[in-house]
Kinemage of the C-alpha trace (Angstrom):
@kinemage 1
@onewidth
@group {chain A} dominant
@subgroup {mainchain}
@vectorlist {calphas} color= white
{ca met a 1} P 64.880 97.136 112.179
{ca asp a 2} L 66.939 94.267 113.613
{ca ile a 3} L 64.026 91.822 113.569
{ca asn a 4} L 62.709 92.912 110.178
{ca thr a 5} L 66.162 92.590 108.617
{ca ala a 6} L 66.665 89.131 110.097
{ca phe a 7} L 63.260 88.010 108.812
{ca ala a 8} L 63.802 89.471 105.336
{ca thr a 9} L 67.190 87.851 104.775
{ca met a 10} L 65.942 84.515 106.090
{ca met a 11} L 62.932 84.561 103.776
{ca gly a 12} L 65.030 85.545 100.776
{ca thr a 13} L 67.505 82.672 100.686
{ca ser a 14} L 68.228 79.242 102.085
{ca lys a 15} L 71.971 79.896 101.924
{ca pro a 16} L 74.110 80.771 104.954
{ca gln a 17} L 73.722 84.457 105.688
{ca gly a 18} L 74.684 87.306 107.958
{ca thr a 19} L 72.714 90.022 109.676
{ca ser a 20} L 73.398 92.848 112.106
{ca met a 21} L 71.840 93.684 115.461
{ca phe a 22} L 71.940 97.026 117.204
{ca glu a 23} L 69.841 96.324 120.314
{ca pro a 24} L 71.024 93.596 122.738
{ca glu a 25} L 67.460 92.570 123.622
{ca his a 26} L 66.766 91.820 119.964
{ca val a 27} L 69.394 89.077 119.857
{ca his a 28} L 67.274 86.623 121.848
{ca glu a 29} L 64.148 87.558 119.892
{ca ile a 30} L 65.905 86.896 116.596
{ca ala a 31} L 67.222 83.554 117.836
{ca ala a 32} L 63.637 82.655 118.796
{ca leu a 33} L 62.481 83.716 115.319
{ca tyr a 34} L 65.041 81.385 113.761
{ca asp a 35} L 63.922 78.571 116.071
{ca met a 36} L 60.358 79.007 114.820
{ca ala a 37} L 61.515 78.959 111.211
{ca met a 38} L 63.412 75.723 111.823
{ca gly a 39} L 60.577 74.014 113.644
{ca gly a 40} L 61.224 74.242 117.367
{ca glu a 41} L 63.058 75.661 120.340
{ca gly a 42} L 66.804 75.071 120.284
{ca glu a 43} L 66.974 74.215 116.575
{ca phe a 44} L 68.968 77.308 115.654
{ca arg a 45} L 71.630 76.513 118.235
{ca lys a 46} L 71.998 73.061 116.661
{ca arg a 47} L 72.325 74.425 113.115
{ca pro a 48} L 73.202 78.129 113.243
{ca phe a 49} L 72.761 79.207 109.629
{ca val a 50} L 73.134 82.927 110.366
{ca met a 51} L 76.273 84.779 111.410
{ca ala a 52} L 76.048 88.025 113.362
{ca asn a 53} L 77.998 90.825 111.705
{ca asn a 54} L 79.174 92.731 114.759
{ca thr a 55} L 81.121 95.972 114.374
{ca phe a 56} L 82.243 95.891 117.976
{ca val a 57} L 84.767 98.708 117.804
{ca val a 58} L 84.845 102.476 117.445
{ca pro a 59} L 88.317 102.839 115.970
{ca pro a 60} L 90.910 103.472 117.081
{ca leu a 61} L 90.948 100.801 119.795
{ca arg a 62} L 87.700 101.485 121.669
{ca phe a 63} L 84.826 99.086 122.169
{ca ala a 64} L 81.402 100.201 120.928
{ca his a 65} L 79.117 99.888 123.958
{ca asp a 66} L 75.887 98.602 122.386
{ca ser a 67} L 77.685 96.355 119.904
{ca ala a 68} L 79.758 94.815 122.683
{ca leu a 69} L 76.575 94.075 124.630
{ca cys a 70} L 75.074 92.509 121.498
{ca met a 71} L 78.225 90.425 121.097
{ca ala a 72} L 77.805 88.959 124.578
{ca glu a 73} L 74.186 88.023 123.873
{ca gln a 74} L 75.106 86.538 120.490
{ca val a 75} L 77.512 84.243 122.281
{ca arg a 76} L 74.808 83.230 124.750
{ca val a 77} L 72.319 82.209 122.031
{ca gly a 78} L 74.953 80.225 120.111
{ca met a 79} L 75.181 82.553 117.126
{ca pro a 80} L 78.503 82.595 115.218
{ca ile a 81} L 80.002 86.084 115.070
{ca asn a 82} L 81.867 87.981 112.401
{ca leu a 83} L 84.060 90.264 114.532
{ca leu a 84} L 84.296 93.381 112.377
{ca ser a 85} L 86.980 96.028 112.609
{ca ala a 86} L 86.709 98.667 109.891
{ca gly a 87} L 89.118 101.493 110.605
{ca gln a 88} L 89.690 103.840 107.676
{ca ala a 89} L 93.348 104.516 106.910
{ca gly a 90} L 94.155 108.181 107.283
{ca ala a 91} L 91.005 108.873 109.305
{ca thr a 92} L 90.297 106.305 112.028
{ca ser a 93} L 93.417 104.183 111.554
{ca pro a 94} L 97.001 105.100 110.612
{ca ala a 95} L 97.662 106.325 107.082
{ca ala a 96} L 100.576 103.874 106.895
{ca leu a 97} L 99.051 100.665 105.551
{ca ala a 98} L 101.119 98.481 107.884
{ca gly a 99} L 99.908 100.482 110.877
{ca ser a 100} L 96.299 100.246 109.742
{ca leu a 101} L 96.683 96.475 109.516
{ca val a 102} L 98.239 96.289 112.996
{ca gln a 103} L 95.339 98.253 114.473
{ca ala a 104} L 92.720 96.047 112.802
{ca leu a 105} L 94.418 92.899 114.058
{ca ala a 106} L 94.715 94.240 117.605
{ca glu a 107} L 91.040 95.207 117.656
{ca cys a 108} L 89.857 91.833 116.370
{ca leu a 109} L 92.089 89.930 118.787
{ca ala a 110} L 90.637 91.988 121.644
{ca ala a 111} L 87.105 91.038 120.596
{ca leu a 112} L 88.073 87.391 120.188
{ca thr a 113} L 89.466 87.450 123.726
{ca cys a 114} L 86.192 88.844 125.068
{ca val a 115} L 84.173 86.170 123.286
{ca asn a 116} L 86.365 83.398 124.658
{ca leu a 117} L 86.107 84.769 128.183
{ca ile a 118} L 82.344 84.240 127.906
{ca ser a 119} L 82.402 80.925 126.028
{ca pro a 120} L 85.755 79.363 125.120
{ca gly a 121} L 85.814 78.145 121.536
{ca his a 122} L 82.706 80.010 120.414
{ca pro a 123} L 82.699 80.134 116.571
{ca cys a 124} L 83.972 83.443 115.223
{ca ile a 125} L 85.367 84.907 112.047
{ca met a 126} L 88.172 87.435 112.326
{ca gly a 127} L 86.632 90.258 110.327
{ca leu a 128} L 89.597 92.456 109.519
{ca trp a 129} L 88.165 95.068 107.145
{ca pro a 130} L 90.864 97.741 106.904
{ca phe a 131} L 89.358 100.535 104.829
{ca val a 132} L 91.158 103.271 102.907
{ca ser a 133} L 90.675 107.023 102.549
{ca asp a 134} L 91.348 109.038 99.443
{ca leu a 135} L 93.655 111.439 101.246
{ca arg a 136} L 92.802 114.239 98.825
{ca thr a 137} L 89.200 114.351 100.042
{ca gly a 138} L 88.917 112.098 103.098
{ca ala a 139} L 86.287 109.994 101.329
{ca met a 140} L 86.424 106.223 101.539
{ca ser a 141} L 87.909 104.485 98.501
{ca gly a 142} L 86.685 100.908 98.339
{ca gly a 143} L 88.054 100.291 94.857
{ca ser a 144} L 91.629 101.470 95.332
{ca gly a 145} L 94.769 99.417 94.950
{ca glu a 146} L 95.560 100.170 98.591
{ca glu a 147} L 92.230 98.650 99.638
{ca ala a 148} L 93.012 95.557 97.594
{ca ile a 149} L 96.453 94.960 99.075
{ca leu a 150} L 95.319 95.728 102.635
{ca asn a 151} L 92.593 93.105 102.635
{ca ala a 152} L 94.842 90.537 100.988
{ca ala a 153} L 97.397 91.219 103.726
{ca ala a 154} L 94.670 90.908 106.367
{ca ala a 155} L 93.914 87.422 105.059
{ca gln a 156} L 97.581 86.425 105.118
{ca val a 157} L 98.229 87.734 108.633
{ca thr a 158} L 95.182 85.999 110.079
{ca asn a 159} L 95.973 82.754 108.271
{ca tyr a 160} L 99.432 82.903 109.834
{ca leu a 161} L 97.746 82.908 113.247
{ca gly a 162} L 95.641 79.901 112.263
{ca leu a 163} L 92.334 81.749 112.588
{ca pro a 164} L 89.420 81.897 110.121
{ca val a 165} L 89.247 85.246 108.361
{ca gly a 166} L 86.720 87.240 106.397
{ca val a 167} L 87.743 90.378 104.536
{ca ala a 168} L 85.947 92.970 102.430
{ca ala a 169} L 86.803 93.184 98.738
{ca gly a 170} L 84.862 94.213 95.656
{ca met a 171} L 83.562 97.550 96.962
{ca ala a 172} L 83.969 99.461 93.719
{ca asp a 173} L 84.197 103.243 93.813
{ca ser a 174} L 82.297 103.339 90.522
{ca lys a 175} L 78.613 104.200 90.769
{ca leu a 176} L 77.631 101.902 87.877
{ca pro a 177} L 78.451 98.306 86.875
{ca asp a 178} L 80.896 99.572 84.245
{ca asn a 179} L 84.536 99.073 83.253
{ca gln a 180} L 85.770 100.939 86.326
{ca ala a 181} L 83.715 98.700 88.603
{ca gly a 182} L 84.999 95.627 86.799
{ca his a 183} L 88.684 96.369 87.177
{ca glu a 184} L 88.324 97.535 90.788
{ca lys a 185} L 86.370 94.456 91.815
{ca gly a 186} L 88.465 91.964 89.875
{ca leu a 187} L 91.742 93.261 91.316
{ca ala a 188} L 90.627 93.346 94.945
{ca ile a 189} L 88.748 90.056 95.037
{ca ser a 190} L 91.422 88.136 93.134
{ca leu a 191} L 94.109 89.292 95.547
{ca ala a 192} L 92.049 88.491 98.638
{ca ala a 193} L 90.956 85.094 97.350
{ca asn a 194} L 94.425 83.983 96.343
{ca ala a 195} L 95.847 85.341 99.608
{ca gly a 196} L 93.707 82.779 101.428
{ca ala a 197} L 90.641 84.647 102.696
{ca asn a 198} L 88.036 82.169 103.945
{ca ile a 199} L 85.133 84.537 103.260
{ca ile a 200} L 85.105 87.629 101.046
{ca tyr a 201} L 82.340 90.005 102.016
{ca glu a 202} L 80.910 92.784 99.818
{ca ser a 203} L 82.089 90.838 96.776
{ca ala a 204} L 78.877 90.984 94.742
{ca gly a 205} L 76.778 93.948 93.729
{ca met a 206} L 78.494 96.632 95.779
{ca leu a 207} L 79.146 100.043 94.217
{ca ala a 208} L 79.982 103.600 95.332
{ca ser a 209} L 82.289 102.340 98.109
{ca ile a 210} L 79.407 100.267 99.612
{ca met a 211} L 76.995 103.197 99.508
{ca ala a 212} L 75.030 101.520 96.697
{ca cys a 213} L 74.043 98.042 95.560
{ca ser a 214} L 72.966 96.908 92.091
{ca leu a 215} L 71.048 93.739 91.267
{ca glu a 216} L 72.573 93.770 87.794
{ca ala a 217} L 76.033 94.055 89.336
{ca met a 218} L 75.265 91.003 91.475
{ca val a 219} L 74.563 88.970 88.347
{ca ile a 220} L 77.675 90.243 86.558
{ca asp a 221} L 79.808 89.704 89.646
{ca asn a 222} L 78.555 86.125 89.889
{ca asp a 223} L 80.404 85.425 86.636
{ca met a 224} L 83.495 87.173 87.968
{ca leu a 225} L 83.440 85.243 91.242
{ca gly a 226} L 83.169 81.948 89.401
{ca ala a 227} L 86.244 82.821 87.361
{ca ile a 228} L 88.174 83.952 90.447
{ca asn a 229} L 87.266 80.775 92.314
{ca arg a 230} L 88.687 78.900 89.347
{ca thr a 231} L 92.026 80.658 89.832
{ca val a 232} L 91.997 79.759 93.531
{ca arg a 233} L 91.440 76.119 92.656
{ca gly a 234} L 94.557 76.128 90.504
{ca ile a 235} L 95.730 73.473 88.059
{ca glu a 236} L 95.388 69.823 89.011
{ca ile a 237} L 98.498 67.791 88.235
{ca thr a 238} L 97.891 64.054 87.819
{ca pro a 239} L 99.054 61.433 85.326
{ca glu a 240} L 95.735 61.895 83.520
{ca thr a 241} L 95.843 65.693 83.364
{ca leu a 242} L 99.439 65.674 82.105
{ca ser a 243} L 97.726 64.191 79.042
{ca thr a 244} L 100.536 62.174 77.483
{ca gln a 245} L 98.106 59.477 76.366
{ca ala a 246} L 95.666 62.046 74.975
{ca met a 247} L 98.466 63.678 72.962
{ca arg a 248} L 99.531 60.277 71.662
{ca asp a 249} L 95.948 59.524 70.626
{ca val a 250} L 95.623 62.804 68.737
{ca val a 251} L 99.028 62.712 67.049
{ca phe a 252} L 98.312 59.263 65.650
{ca gly a 253} L 94.601 59.867 65.205
{ca ala a 254} L 92.294 62.772 64.381
{ca gly a 255} L 94.955 65.474 64.678
{ca his a 256} L 92.892 67.609 67.084
{ca phe a 257} L 91.433 67.327 70.579
{ca leu a 258} L 87.897 68.567 69.867
{ca gly a 259} L 86.248 65.163 69.890
{ca his a 260} L 88.627 63.388 72.223
{ca glu a 261} L 87.031 61.687 75.229
{ca gln a 262} L 89.237 63.683 77.618
{ca thr a 263} L 87.951 66.966 76.184
{ca leu a 264} L 84.340 65.894 76.577
{ca ser a 265} L 84.863 64.512 80.075
{ca met a 266} L 86.493 67.723 81.320
{ca met a 267} L 84.046 70.267 79.942
{ca gln a 268} L 82.331 70.713 83.309
{ca ser a 269} L 85.109 69.782 85.720
{ca glu a 270} L 88.078 71.723 84.344
{ca tyr a 271} L 86.313 74.790 82.958
{ca thr a 272} L 83.794 77.381 84.140
{ca tyr a 273} L 81.343 79.270 81.949
{ca pro a 274} L 79.775 82.715 82.377
{ca leu a 275} L 76.058 83.237 82.835
{ca val a 276} L 75.808 86.679 81.220
{ca gly a 277} L 79.336 87.264 79.957
{ca asp a 278} L 79.600 87.165 76.152
{ca arg a 279} L 82.009 84.845 74.330
{ca asn a 280} L 80.410 84.925 70.888
{ca ser a 281} L 82.191 86.051 67.753
{ca pro a 282} L 81.561 89.715 66.842
{ca asp a 283} L 79.165 88.679 64.055
{ca asp a 284} L 77.184 86.354 66.317
{ca trp a 285} L 77.083 89.051 69.009
{ca val a 286} L 75.592 91.532 66.526
{ca asp a 287} L 73.072 88.957 65.319
{ca ala a 288} L 72.006 88.380 68.947
{ca gly a 289} L 71.188 92.065 69.405
{ca ala a 290} L 74.596 93.576 70.264
{ca lys a 291} L 73.669 93.790 73.946
{ca asn a 292} L 76.235 94.713 76.557
{ca val a 293} L 76.666 92.763 79.778
{ca lys a 294} L 74.590 95.232 81.793
{ca asp a 295} L 71.659 94.748 79.396
{ca arg a 296} L 71.896 90.960 79.656
{ca ala a 297} L 72.176 91.148 83.440
{ca his a 298} L 69.113 93.405 83.612
{ca glu a 299} L 67.077 90.890 81.611
{ca tyr a 300} L 68.207 88.114 83.954
{ca val a 301} L 67.222 90.181 86.998
{ca leu a 302} L 63.736 90.807 85.611
{ca arg a 303} L 63.222 87.115 84.813
{ca thr a 304} L 64.390 86.078 88.262
{ca leu a 305} L 62.216 88.575 90.121
{ca ala a 306} L 59.206 87.508 88.078
{ca thr a 307} L 59.614 83.763 88.473
{ca his a 308} L 61.728 82.844 91.505
{ca val a 309} L 59.743 82.311 94.701
{ca pro a 310} L 61.756 80.994 97.673
{ca asp a 311} L 59.750 78.412 99.596
{ca his a 312} L 62.329 76.978 101.986
{ca val a 313} L 60.518 78.137 105.157
{ca pro a 314} L 57.265 76.192 105.675
{ca ala a 315} L 54.163 78.384 105.516
{ca glu a 316} L 52.973 77.285 108.958
{ca asn a 317} L 56.306 78.348 110.461
{ca val a 318} L 56.043 81.748 108.786
{ca ala a 319} L 52.536 82.152 110.199
{ca gln a 320} L 53.838 81.356 113.680
{ca ile a 321} L 56.575 83.974 113.300
{ca arg a 322} L 54.127 86.640 112.159
{ca ala a 323} L 51.831 85.866 115.073
{ca ala a 324} L 54.700 86.185 117.537
{ca phe a 325} L 56.239 89.321 115.986
{ca asp a 326} L 53.530 91.785 115.038
{ca asn a 327} L 56.177 94.406 114.238
{ca ile a 328} L 57.364 92.566 111.110
{ca arg a 329} L 56.597 94.848 108.190
{ca leu a 330} L 57.878 92.850 105.224
{ca asp a 331} L 55.112 91.979 102.780
{ca thr a 332} L 56.468 88.764 101.337
{ca gly a 333} L 53.451 88.230 99.092
{ca arg a 334} L 53.802 84.858 97.427
{ca leu a 335} L 56.677 83.980 99.763
{ca asp a 336} L 54.082 83.160 102.429
């Protein structure tokens, strides 16, 4: 599964990505696979585009044997590592949120120490993922307010230490991309982003407390993430943006800003626009079919699956990989 997962994610996107490994011997094989994709031995070490997601701990405070062995091999092949601690408050970490945060930090610092004993300065992300239990049932609650504040705090604590941090936010408890999913995702991701998280994992498409994933939710969440990134960027204060000259022009000119050169010049730089979110008037929305956002996202998914064919890995490199790894099962069809 390790090799097939690595191959599938690599073939699906040219963006930076993460994958998991459960067998230490697979780490070197996957690094060799990436070398082949990039055109030669040692290329992946030069440009490591994949991060290993390594859940190195069995909370509370015990190393996971196989994952720790994988971590050592990931260091040796030059693969950046997301050091993941995911204790669940009230179950595998303290019910007190502060205590759960302390445990997650201690576990990640222990893993970071191990990595640096092998190779000082090896690139890592502190993956504090403090999870939350619904104490009435013991089930994980990825969309709770407690989950939101815990991961925002994880970002703040790790930033204080001057270390890069990735947290988990956007893991809605809802089973559908509905209003519940929207408010759970928006709350958690906004808090984590504005608290200074460098990477926010599980932020697109995740439902049912990361037991389910929806392609339509990914499309909807893309709009949400664009809006949240806009809040992180903040408001730029310069002599131009303070707009005294623009106000003077309008007061003594047209009386409105609609056609002013500043308005036109800032349409793309100051504002973001949704892909599937609706901003039409009610009448225009009805005339367009009165579709909800899930319907529009579903149409976008179907169009994308029918027309988008990633071609970033040269066909001859893919053929070399398939010849070397006869256990790859993914039928990429037109991707080859």
